[in-house]
N, C-alpha and C positions, 0 to 999 in steps of 0.2 A: 934252178931258172937263172938264165944270163941277162945280160942287157939287153936293151932294145937296141937292136942296130939301124943306123940312119936308113932311112927311107921305106921303115915297114910300116904297111898302111894300117889301121883302125879296121879289127874285128870284132866290133862290139854287137855280142849275138842278140840285143835287144831291140839294136836300131836298124831299121826298114828300109832310111835313108840312103845307104850305101853312101856315106860321105866322103869316102877316100880321103882324108885328111891323116898325116903320120902320128902313129901312135907315141903318146908321152909317157906312158906309163903301164905296168903289166897289172891285169888281174889276178889274184890269187891262183886260180886255173892255169896262168900263162897266156892268158889272151890278152894281144894287145890293145890298148885303147887308146883315143884321141882325148884329151881334156874337154872338148865338147860332149861328146858321148859319156864322160865320166859323168861332170855337170849336170847336162840334160836330160839324159836317157829316161831317168825314173819319171822324171816332170812331163817329158814329152809322149811316154808310152801309158800316161797315168798308173804306174803302179804304186799306188799305197800301200802306205806300211811298208817303204824298202828304206832301210837304214845302211847306210855305207861307211866302210870303215876302210880307212887309207893305212896299210902295211907297212911300216919302217923298218927296216933291221937295225938292230944293235946289238952289242956281245952277246944279250944274254936270251937274246930271240927276236921278237918282233913287237914295236911299240903300234896299236891299232888306236887310231884318233877316229873320233867319231866326230865330226862338225856339229857344234851346239850342244854336245853331249859331255864328252869326255874323252879321257885316255886310258886306256887297260895294257895289258902284257898277254904275250902268247909264247912260248917256248917254240911254238911249231904251229905253221900255219893250218895245220889240218884242226886243231883246236882253237881257230881265231872266232867264227862265228859265234862258238859257246860261250866265249871270251869276250866277245861282247855283247850277247844276250842276258849274262851273267853283269854287265856293268847296266845294261837299262832295268834290270829288275833291280838291282840295288838300289839306283837313284830314282826308283819308281817310275820312271818315263810313262807316259800313255800310250805308245806302242809295244811295251815291251812284252806282251805275251802273241801280238801277232804280228810283228815285223819281220821280214826276211832279211837277213842280214845280207849283204855282200861287201865283202873283202876286198880289195884292191892293194895289189903291191905295187912301191913304189921304188923307185932306184935307192939307194942309200951309198954311204962310202965303201970304194972298192974292199974288197975282201969280207963284207957280210953280205947276207943273206944268200 
């Protein structure tokens, strides 16, 4: 996946508001999202037990930042959700077993990811 081009509109599949904002980041599946949908859609659309991880590229793969929980790593984005779930289980997070993990790719330094 490449970087987000200027003027790319948010394509959040969860949001029915058609916000029309410019995208700030990419979901793991390549969907461009704006910061509003990234931050608010799980709350606005009442998706309980959704855990969002921001995937940040680094030389060894991906750092997976889970707000309020911690950080883990994955070599490939295809393993990211399992790694986040493993982090939740290891930390005995209350939503570890029923949480739906949503991985969003953020832009990183040039040449990574």
